N, C-alpha and C positions, 0 to 999 in steps of 0.2 A: 504494500500500500504506500502511495506517495501522498503526503499531506502538504497543504499549501497554507503558508502563514503570510498574511498581509502586514506590511509595515508602512506607517505614514509619518510625515513630518508633523509640524505643530498644528494642533487642533485647538484654536482659540475661539471659545464659544461666548465670550463676554461682549460688552459694549454694544455696538450696532448689531452684531449677530444676535445677541440676547434680545434686543429690542425687536428685531425683525421676526424672531422665532416666537414671540408672544402672539403673533397673528397667523402663524403657520403650523402645520402638524410637525411633530418632532422630527420625522424622517426627512423633512424638506431640506434640512441643512446638508444632507448628503447628495442632493441634486440628482443628476443623471448617473452618478456613481453608486447609487443606493443598492441596486441589485448585484453589482459586482462585489461590493463590500460584503453583502450577505452571503455570497458564494464562497468566501474564504473559510477554510477550516478553523482558522483563528485570526484575530485581528489585534495588532498592538499599535498604540498611538501615544504620542506625547501630548498630554493634556496641559495646555498653556493657559490655565485659568483656575480659579477656585470654583467649587460647586456650592454656592451658599447665597443667601440673601441677607446675611448678618455681617457684622463687623464694620469697622471704620477704616478708611484708606490708610495705609502705612505712611507715617510721617517722621519716623525717627531719623531716617536718612532720606535724601532726595530720591524720589521715584517718579518719573514723568508719566507713567501709565499704570493703571490699576485695572485688572481684568477679573471679573467674576460672572458666572452664569446662574440663572435660576434653576435649581435642580429639578423643579417640577416638570420642565421640558427637557433639560439637558441630559438627565439620567435616562429617560425613555429614549432619547435620541441615540445615546451610546448603545443602549440595549437593542434598539431596532436595527442597527448596523451590525450587531454581533461583536462589539468590542469586548475582548477578553482581558486586555491588560491596558492600563493607563500609567504613564510615567509622570509622576508629579514632582520629580526632582528638577526644578527649573526656577527661573527668576520671577515667577508670578504666583506661586502657591501661597505666599504669605502677604499678598497685596492687600488683603483685608484682615490682616493680623491673625492671631492664634485661633480665634473662634471660627473663622472661615476655613482655616486649614483643617481643624478638627472636623468641621462639617463635611469637608471634601472627603476625608478619609472615611467618615461614617457612611456617606452616601455611596461611595464605591463599595464598601463592605456590604451594605444592605443590598446592593444590586449584584453582589457576587462577581464584581469586576476586580481582578487582581491588580496590585500596585506595589511599587518598591521605590526607594530613594527619597521618601519623605515620611515622617512619622511623628508620634507624640514625644519621642525621645530619640537620641542618636542611635541607641541600640535598636529601636523599632525601625528607624530609617534604613539601617544596614541590612535588615532582613530581606532576603530575596523573595520574589514572587514565583509561584509555580503554576503552570498552566498545562492541562492535559489536552493534547491535540491528537485525536484518534488514538493510536497506540504510543504516541510520543509523550514524554514528560519534558517540558521546557522550563528551565530556570532562568529568571531574569534578575539581574542586579542593575542598579541605576545610581548614577552620580551626576553632580553638576559642579562646574567651577564658576558659575554665575552668582553674584550677590552674596558675598560671604556673611553679611549680616542676617541672611535667612537660614544660616546653618543651624541644625539641631545640636543640642548638647545633652548632657546626662539627665537634665531635668526639664528641658524646654523643647517644644516641637519645632520642626524645621526640616531642612534638606540634608541629604548625605553629601556634604560639600567636600571637595578635594582640590588640590592643586594638580594641574595636568603636567606632572613632572616625574619621570621614572626614577630620578635621583633623590626624590623627596622621601625620606624614611616614613613619615606619617602617611603619605599617600599609599605607598606600597603596603603598609600594615593594614590600612583601612580597606583597600581593595581586596587584599588576600583574606581578610576576615570575612567579608561578604561572600567571596568565592568559596571559602571553606564551608560556610553555611549552605550554599547552594548545592555543593557536592554531597551533602549528607543525605539527600533524597535520590542520589544516583541518577541525575537527569540524563536524557539522551542528547539534549542540546542546551548550551549555555549562551544566553544573549546578554550583552552589556549595552544598556541604554544610557547614552551620554548627552547631556545638554551642556555643550562646551563652546567656548569662544564667543566673540562679539558678533553683532548683527552686520549683515550685508558685506561680508568678506567672501571673496570668490574662490578661495582654496584654503585647505588646512595648512597651518604652519608646520614646520618640520617636527616640532615637539609633539604635535598631535599624531603624526605618522609614527614616531618612535613609540608613543604611548599605546596607540592602537596595535602595533605589532607586539609590544610587550604583553598586552592583554591576551592576544592569541597564544603567545608562548606560555601564558599562565593558564591556558585551558578554555578560553572563550571561543565560541564557534562563530558568532556573528556580532559585529559592532553596529549598533543602530544609533547614529549620531543625528543631532538636530541643534538648532539655536541660531544659525546664520540667516534664516529666512529665505535663503537661496540654496539650491542643491549643489553639491560638490561631486567631483569625480569619484569613481569606485575603484578601490584597490583590492586585489586578491592576494593574500599573504598566507603561505603554507596551506593553500586550498580554502581559506576562510574569507568571506567577503567583509570588507571594511567600508561601511557606508558613512563617510565622514560627515555628510549632512544631507538629510532627506527633504530640506526645504519646508515650505508651508503647505498645509492641506485645507484648512478652513480658517478664515479670519475676515477682518474688515479693514486691513491695513492699506495705507497709501501705496501705490504701485510705482516702483522705479522703472522708468521707461527703458533703461538699458539692461538692468539685471533681472527684471521681470520676476519679482518675488510672488507673483500670482500664478506662476507656472511651476509644476514639479511632476511627480509621479506617485502612483501607488506601487510600492515595491513588494513583489510577490516572491517569496522564498519557498522552494520545494525541497522536501526532505523525505527520505525513506523511513521506514518504521524503526530502523536501528540508528537514526540520527545522521545518516550520510546525506550531505547537501548535494543536490543534483543540478539545480537551476535557480537563477534569479531573473525574474521577468519584470520589466518596467512598463507601467501603463500610464501614458501621459494624461495629466489632469490640469484643469484651469479653475481658478477661483473667480466667481462672479456672483453678484447679488447676495453676498454673505453665505454662499454655498459652494460646494465642490462639484465640478462637472467633468465629464470626459472631454478632453481638449479637442477643439476644432482642428481642421487640417493644418492651417498655417502655424498656430501655436504649438501643435504637436510636433511639427517638423522642426520648429525652432528649438524645442526642448530636446528632441532626439539628437540634433546636430551638436548642441552644446554639451550634452552628456557624453556623447561619443568623443568629442574633442577633449573634454576635461579628463575623461577616464584614460585616454591614450597616454597622458602624461604619467600614469601609473603603470603603463604596460598592459592595460586592460582593453580588450576588444569586445564590443557588444554588437551583436548581429540584429538586423531588423527582421521582424516577422509581422507583416501587416502594419498596423499602427503602433506596435509595441517593440521594445528592445529586449533582447534575451542574452543572458550571460550563462554559458555552460560552466558548472562547477564540478562536473563528473569526470575528472581526469583530464 
């Protein structure tokens, strides 16, 4: 049996998306991609907002944006698409302070949506998530290097914050602790979800490449990166895909005419029952009217061309199949 796991970039359901969704059915946020998302055997997303109507905007340090979504529609939306895992380890999970973070964790727990990388304490934030996909057990660990003031500690909620530096003793200790916990369930696949780096950068720095490769050496099978709002090229290291950045998937952001942060992909990863990765398929998407849609002809071609060009710099060749790109991982 081959299982298919969908990975997306940032899913930001707050602000104008939240306003628009008050007048639309929950599944409308997935636009023309709705049925494709439902067809995945599992779906992992970066949740770039709080799920709460409570709390006051973070004011302790300067934050230009504050994102939260009403869970009355947002949770049914996540459920309708079949989201199995949300990564809350990012720079918006504490935008409305501790009460909204706790609400987010409670809402995900109540909906049986797995999460990792943020918690009621640092120990909680370091706990991996486990998702059963057909006969596969997938473990997910999640970290961020964004907003150190949002970091969890021994008594306060927050994120699993790390410095992206393989020479940093604390980083190595923290990551290895989370990976050791993940291995206790003897998973078939280990995914590292990383919300790393600044916005609107076009390629990962060398330190990220070193860190991603180190994670593979430590036993991670897939790197699921996000944060830049634009997709980056894909590297295959020791047979394992490193998605440095998967871009945006749903939001209300202003669009950069050159970088086109409204364009990206649904990344579909195929694995056999024993955890052997066989293929990565990229489905072009475009954000419009606070929803995600299958990209039209010209935007899809722009995204394909750009992804192929960016990936070639890592020695990665993606082949076109219809409107999609395909990367073989099977030898």
